[in-house]
C-alpha positions as CSV (number, residue, x, y, z in Angstrom):
1,M,-123.0,-147.5,-216.4
2,I,-125.8,-145.3,-217.6
3,Y,-126.4,-145.3,-221.4
4,F,-128.5,-143.3,-223.8
5,F,-129.9,-145.5,-226.5
6,D,-131.1,-144.1,-229.8
7,S,-133.7,-146.1,-231.7
8,S,-131.1,-147.6,-234.2
9,A,-129.5,-149.5,-231.3
10,L,-132.5,-150.2,-229.2
11,L,-134.3,-151.9,-232.0
12,K,-131.6,-154.5,-232.1
13,R,-133.0,-155.6,-228.7
14,Y,-136.1,-156.9,-230.4
15,F,-134.8,-158.3,-233.7
16,N,-132.0,-160.7,-234.1
17,E,-129.6,-158.9,-236.4
18,N,-126.0,-157.7,-236.5
19,G,-125.3,-155.9,-233.2
20,S,-128.1,-157.6,-231.2
21,A,-125.8,-159.6,-229.0
22,A,-123.8,-156.4,-228.2
23,V,-127.0,-154.5,-227.3
24,G,-127.9,-157.4,-225.0
25,Q,-124.5,-157.2,-223.3
26,L,-124.7,-153.4,-222.9
27,I,-128.2,-153.6,-221.4
28,N,-127.1,-156.3,-219.0
29,V,-124.2,-154.2,-217.6
30,C,-125.9,-150.8,-217.3
31,S,-127.8,-149.6,-214.3
32,D,-130.1,-147.2,-216.3
33,I,-131.2,-146.8,-219.9
34,Y,-132.3,-143.4,-221.1
35,I,-134.2,-142.8,-224.3
36,S,-135.7,-139.8,-225.9
37,D,-139.5,-139.4,-226.2
38,I,-139.2,-139.8,-229.9
39,T,-137.4,-143.2,-229.6
40,K,-140.8,-144.7,-228.7
41,I,-142.5,-143.6,-231.9
42,E,-139.4,-144.3,-234.0
43,C,-139.3,-147.9,-232.8
44,I,-143.1,-148.5,-233.3
45,S,-142.9,-146.9,-236.7
46,V,-140.1,-149.3,-237.7
47,L,-142.1,-152.2,-236.3
48,R,-145.1,-151.1,-238.4
49,R,-142.9,-150.9,-241.5
50,Y,-141.8,-154.5,-240.9
51,Y,-145.4,-155.5,-240.8
52,Y,-146.2,-153.4,-243.9
53,D,-143.3,-155.0,-245.7
54,R,-144.5,-158.5,-244.6
55,K,-141.3,-159.2,-242.6
56,I,-143.5,-159.9,-239.5
57,T,-147.1,-161.0,-239.1
58,K,-149.9,-159.0,-237.6
59,E,-149.7,-161.2,-234.4
60,Q,-145.9,-160.5,-234.2
61,Y,-146.5,-156.8,-234.7
62,I,-149.0,-156.7,-231.8
63,E,-146.7,-158.9,-229.6
64,F,-143.6,-156.8,-230.3
65,K,-145.5,-153.5,-229.9
66,N,-146.8,-154.6,-226.5
67,L,-143.4,-155.8,-225.4
68,M,-141.8,-152.5,-226.5
69,L,-144.4,-150.4,-224.7
70,E,-144.0,-152.4,-221.5
71,E,-140.2,-152.2,-221.6
72,F,-140.3,-148.4,-222.4
73,T,-141.9,-148.0,-218.9
74,H,-138.6,-149.3,-217.4
75,F,-136.4,-146.9,-219.2
76,K,-135.7,-143.3,-218.1
77,N,-137.1,-140.7,-220.5
78,I,-135.7,-137.5,-221.9
79,E,-138.7,-135.4,-222.5
80,V,-139.0,-133.6,-225.8
81,D,-140.3,-130.3,-224.7
82,S,-140.2,-126.8,-226.2
83,H,-136.8,-126.1,-224.6
84,L,-135.3,-129.2,-226.2
85,I,-136.8,-128.3,-229.6
86,Y,-135.3,-124.8,-229.4
87,S,-132.0,-126.3,-228.4
88,A,-132.2,-128.5,-231.5
89,I,-133.0,-125.5,-233.7
90,D,-129.9,-123.7,-232.2
91,F,-127.8,-126.8,-232.8
92,L,-128.8,-126.7,-236.5
93,D,-127.3,-123.2,-236.8
94,D,-123.8,-124.8,-237.0
95,R,-124.4,-128.4,-237.9
96,Y,-126.7,-130.6,-239.9
97,L,-128.6,-133.7,-238.9
98,K,-132.0,-134.8,-240.1
99,S,-134.8,-133.5,-237.9
100,L,-135.4,-136.6,-235.8
101,D,-131.7,-137.4,-235.6
102,C,-131.2,-133.9,-234.4
103,I,-133.8,-134.3,-231.6
104,Q,-132.2,-137.6,-230.7
105,F,-128.7,-136.1,-230.6
106,V,-129.8,-133.0,-228.6
107,S,-131.7,-135.3,-226.2
108,F,-128.4,-136.9,-225.5
109,S,-126.0,-134.0,-225.7
110,T,-127.9,-131.6,-223.5
111,H,-127.9,-134.2,-220.7
112,V,-124.5,-135.7,-221.5
113,E,-123.2,-135.4,-218.0
114,K,-125.7,-138.2,-216.9
115,F,-124.4,-140.8,-219.4
116,S,-121.5,-143.1,-219.8
117,A,-122.1,-143.2,-223.5
118,L,-124.4,-142.8,-226.5
119,V,-125.4,-146.2,-227.8
120,S,-126.1,-145.8,-231.5
121,C,-125.8,-147.6,-234.8
122,D,-126.5,-144.4,-236.7
123,N,-123.3,-143.3,-238.5
124,R,-124.3,-139.6,-238.8
125,L,-125.2,-139.4,-235.1
126,N,-122.0,-141.2,-234.1
127,Q,-119.9,-139.0,-236.3
128,M,-121.5,-135.9,-234.7
129,A,-120.8,-137.2,-231.2
130,Y,-117.2,-138.1,-232.2
131,S,-116.7,-134.6,-233.6
132,L,-117.7,-133.2,-230.2
133,N,-115.4,-135.7,-228.3
134,L,-118.4,-137.5,-226.8
135,T,-118.3,-141.2,-226.0
136,V,-120.1,-143.5,-228.4
137,L,-120.7,-147.3,-228.3
138,N,-121.7,-148.7,-231.7
139,P,-123.1,-152.2,-231.2
140,L,-122.1,-153.0,-234.8
141,E,-118.5,-152.5,-233.8
142,I,-118.4,-154.3,-230.5
């Protein structure tokens, strides 16, 4: 199995919350994990928000950030280049997603032939994929 993880699902790998066990199971059975370039900054941004909101300590922030950055090197990456950005702009001609969600979705959908499924906990992203008959695995529903 080859999965594309968006940040909403991937973050569950690092924090014990609803859906974390399912994310662990999916990671264990897949041969490759793909992420978009923006997944990295989205994950670190959420991590920083947790620190800012005092949900984690400075030491935990540094530890989780280093772990994420190291693990990102093991994932395959969908580059966000000018071609992908223009594909996202074209996508918005007929549909609406928030800007980063749109980039996530287009990172997945323009390479969909590589993936067994989109792994996402984002309802809007998932609904968009369902509307296009694409396969979605939502860790909150597994």
